[in-house]
BARO-38134 format. One line per 2 residues: number of its first residue (from 1); for each residue x, y, z of N, C-alpha, C, O. Coordinates in steps of 0.05 Angstrom, whole numbers, plus 32768, in hexadecimal, padded with zeros to 4 digits. Layout:
N
NUM> X:Y:Z:X:Y:Z:X:Y:Z:X:Y:Z; ...
END
This chain:
98
1> 8249:864A:7954:824E:8664:7959:825E:866D:796F:8261:865F:7983; 826C:868B:796B:827C:8689:7979:825F:86A6:7980:824D:86AE:7973
3> 826D:86AE:79A2:825E:86BC:79AB:826F:86D4:79BC:8266:86D5:79D2; 827F:86E2:79BA:828E:86F0:79D4:827B:8715:79E1:826E:8725:79D3
5> 827F:8715:79F6:8274:8728:79FE:8285:8736:7A14:8296:8729:7A1E; 8281:8752:7A1C:8287:8765:7A2C:826F:877B:7A35:825C:8786:7A2A
7> 8279:877A:7A4B:8273:8781:7A63:827A:87A4:7A60:8291:87A9:7A59; 826B:87B6:7A65:826F:87CB:7A5E:825A:87DE:7A6E:824B:87EC:7A61
9> 8258:87DD:7A8D:8249:87EB:7A9D:8230:87DF:7A96:8226:87CA:7A8F; 822B:87F7:7A9B:81F8:87E7:7A83:8205:87DA:7A74:81F5:87C8:7A71
11> 8214:87D6:7A69:8212:87DA:7A44:822B:87B4:7A39:8242:87AD:7A3B; 8216:87AC:7A30:8215:8787:7A1D:8221:8785:7A0D:8210:877D:79FD
13> 8240:8787:79FD:823D:8785:79E8:8244:8765:79E1:824D:8757:79F3; 8240:8757:79C5:8235:8742:79C7:8240:873E:79AD:8236:8752:79A3
15> 8252:8731:7996:8256:872B:7985:824F:8710:7980:824C:86FF:7991; 824C:870C:7968:823E:86F8:795A:8249:86E5:7944:8245:86ED:792E
17> 825B:86C3:7947:8266:86C4:792A:8256:86A7:7929:824C:8696:7939; 825A:86AC:790C:8245:8688:78FF:8229:868E:78FB:821E:86A1:78F0
19> 821C:8673:7909:8200:866D:7905:81F4:8677:791E:8203:8673:7932; 81E0:8683:7923:81CF:8688:792E:81B4:867C:792D:819E:8688:7929
21> 81BB:8658:7936:8195:864F:792D:818F:8643:7946:818C:8650:795B; 818C:8626:7945:8172:860C:794D:818C:8609:7968:8186:860B:797F
23> 81AE:8602:795C:81BD:85F1:7965:81CD:8612:797E:81D6:8613:7995; 81CB:8621:796E:81DF:8634:7986:81D4:864A:7995:81E0:8658:79A5
25> 81B1:864D:798C:81A3:8662:79A0:81A0:865A:79B7:81AE:8669:79C6; 8193:8646:79C5:81A4:8643:79DE:81C1:864F:79EC:81C1:865E:79FF
27> 81D7:8646:79DE:81E7:8654:79ED:81EC:8665:79EC:81FE:866D:79FA; 81DB:867C:79D8:81DB:869D:79D4:81CA:86A4:79F3:81CF:86B6:7A02
29> 81BA:8692:79F4:81A6:86A1:7A0C:81AB:8699:7A21:819F:86A3:7A34; 81C7:867C:7A27:81CE:8680:7A3B:81E5:8697:7A3E:81E8:86A0:7A55
31> 81F5:86A1:7A2B:8203:86B7:7A31:81F1:86C8:7A34:8200:86DB:7A39; 81E2:86CF:7A35:81D9:86EE:7A38:81BD:86EC:7A44:81AF:8701:7A42
33> 81B3:86DA:7A50:81A5:86D8:7A71:81AF:86E6:7A8A:81A4:86F7:7A98; 81D2:86D6:7A90:81CF:86DA:7AA3:81D3:8700:7AAC:81D3:8708:7AC3
35> 81D6:8714:7A93:81E1:872E:7A97:81C7:8742:7A8D:81C8:875A:7A94; 81B0:8739:7A7E:819D:8742:7A88:818C:8755:7A9A:817F:8768:7A92
37> 818E:874E:7AAD:8188:8762:7AC2:8194:8771:7ACA:818C:8783:7AD9; 81B1:876B:7AC0:81C1:8789:7AD1:81C8:879B:7AAE:81D6:87AF:7AAE
39> 81C0:8794:7A9D:81C1:87B3:7A85:81AF:87C0:7A76:819D:87B4:7A6A; 81B1:87D0:7A75:8195:87DC:7A68:819D:87DF:7A4A:818C:87E4:7A39
41> 81BE:87DB:7A40:81BE:87E3:7A1D:81CB:87C4:7A19:81DD:87BB:7A27; 81BE:87B4:7A03:81D2:879B:79F9:81D2:879D:79DD:81BD:87A1:79D0
43> 81E3:879B:79D6:81EB:87A1:79B5:81FC:8781:79B0:820C:8774:79BD; 81EB:877A:7991:81FB:8767:7989:8208:8769:7971:81F9:8764:795F
45> 821C:876E:796B:8229:876B:7950:822C:874C:7945:823A:8738:794D; 821E:874F:7934:8216:8732:7916:8222:873D:78FE:821D:8739:78E6
47> 8231:874A:7908:823A:874E:78E7:825B:872A:78D6:8269:8722:78C4; 8255:8728:78EA:8262:870D:78E8:8257:86F0:78E2:8263:86DB:78DC
49> 8236:86F9:78E7:821E:86E0:78EB:821A:86D3:78D0:8219:86E6:78C0; 8218:86C3:78C7:8219:86B2:78B6:81F3:86AF:78A0:81EA:86B0:7889
51> 81E9:86A9:78C5:81D8:869B:78C4:81C1:869F:78D4:81C2:868C:78E4; 81AB:86AE:78DB:819A:86A7:78F4:8177:869D:78EE:8167:86A7:78DF
53> 8173:8687:78FE:815A:8678:78F8:8149:8680:790F:8152:8687:7925; 812B:867D:7908:811D:8685:7917:8121:8678:793F:8110:867C:7950
55> 813D:866A:7946:813B:8672:795E:8150:867A:7966:815A:8672:797B; 815A:868C:7955:8175:869B:7954:8164:86B0:7967:8168:86B8:797E
57> 814B:86B6:794F:8131:86D5:7951:812F:86D0:7975:8139:86DD:7988; 8120:86BA:7974:8110:86B9:7992:8126:86BE:79A5:8125:86D1:79B5
59> 813F:86AC:79A2:814E:86C1:79B0:8157:86D8:79BB:815E:86DD:79D2; 8154:86ED:799E:8157:8707:7999:813C:8712:79A9:813E:8724:79B9
61> 8129:8709:79A5:8114:8719:79AF:8111:870A:79CD:8102:871A:79D8; 8117:86F0:79E5:8122:86E9:79F3:812C:8707:7A0A:8121:870B:7A1F
63> 8142:8717:79FF:8154:872B:7A01:8142:8743:7A01:813E:874E:7A17; 8133:874D:79E8:8125:8766:79EA:810E:8761:7A04:810B:8770:7A17
65> 8104:8750:79FF:80F3:874C:7A1B:80F9:8753:7A32:80EF:8764:7A41; 8114:873D:7A38:8121:8747:7A51:812A:875E:7A59:812F:8765:7A70
67> 812D:876D:7A40:8135:878B:7A48:811B:87A3:7A43:811B:87BC:7A45; 8105:8790:7A3D:80EC:87A9:7A3E:80E2:87BF:7A52:80D8:87BA:7A68
69> 80E5:87D0:7A49:80E4:87ED:7A5D:80FD:87F4:7A6A:80FD:8807:7A79; 8114:87E6:7A65:8130:87EC:7A73:813D:87ED:7A67:8152:87F7:7A6E
71> 813A:87E4:7A53:8153:87EA:7A39:814E:87DA:7A1E:813E:87CA:7A14; 8167:87E9:7A19:8169:87E1:79F0:817A:87C1:79EE:8188:87B3:79FD
73> 816B:87C0:79CD:817E:87A9:79C6:817F:87B5:79A9:816D:87BF:799B; 819B:87AF:79A5:819D:87BB:7987:81B0:87AF:7977:81C6:87B6:797E
75> 81AF:87A2:7967:81B7:8795:794D:81C5:879E:7939:81B7:87A5:7926; 81E4:87A3:7939:81F2:87AF:792A:8202:8798:791A:8207:8781:7922
77> 820A:87AA:78FB:821F:87A2:78EC:8209:878F:78DB:820F:8790:78C4; 81F3:8780:78E0:81E5:876D:78CC:81EA:8773:78A7:81E2:8783:7897
79> 81FC:875D:78A5:81F9:8757:7888:81E0:874E:787A:81D0:873D:7883; 81DD:875D:785C:81C5:874B:784D:81B6:8730:7855:819E:872A:7858
81> 81C6:8727:7857:81B8:8702:7858:81A6:870C:7872:818E:8710:7871; 81B6:870E:788A:81A3:8722:78A5:818D:872D:78A6:8177:8729:78B1
83> 8197:873F:7897:8183:8758:7891:8162:8751:7888:814D:8755:7895; 8166:8747:7872:8151:872F:7867:8141:8726:7882:812C:872E:788B
85> 814D:8718:788A:8144:8706:78A0:812F:8718:78B0:8117:8713:78B0; 8139:872C:78BE:8130:8740:78D4:8121:8753:78BE:8119:8768:78C9
87> 811D:8753:78AA:8108:875F:789D:80F1:874E:7895:80DB:8756:789E; 80F1:873C:7889:80E8:871B:7885:80CB:871F:789B:80B4:8725:7897
89> 80D9:8718:78AF:80D3:870F:78C9:80C5:8720:78D2:80AE:871A:78DA; 80CF:8738:78D5:80C1:8754:78D7:80CF:8759:78F9:80C4:8767:7909
91> 80E5:874D:78FF:80EE:875A:790A:8102:8771:7918:8107:877A:792F; 810A:8777:78FA:8111:878F:78FC:80FF:87AD:7901:810A:87C2:7903
93> 80E4:87A9:7901:80D1:87B2:7918:80D9:87AB:7934:80C9:87B0:7945; 80EB:87A2:7939:80E0:8796:795B:8100:879D:795D:8104:87B1:796A
95> 810C:8796:7959:8127:87A2:7960:813E:87B1:794F:8142:87AF:7937; 814E:87C5:7965:815F:87D3:7953:816A:87CC:7946:817E:87C2:7951
97> 816A:87CA:7926:817D:87BF:7914:818A:87D3:7904:8180:87E2:78F4; 81AB:87CF:790C:81B2:87EE:78F7:81C1:87D7:78E8:81CD:87DB:78D3
END
């Protein structure tokens, strides 16, 4: 999986490409954690994400919890496969999925 991120003030934009699964979720967590204390908005672009597993969902939930009461997490660009995973798991009600 490729992860690119851009910090813009108190907003962090992250672009994910490939598969977010058991093997790659720790990489995403390691990329996000250093910035979570200093941001108010996390925008994750998943338009090039081919697959997301429960480990990937847990990582997104960790970010949501870290920003609880001080910021938002927005998932943008989800394809039908990724949207279905969010829907079936109920994560579409936990995260702002566009």
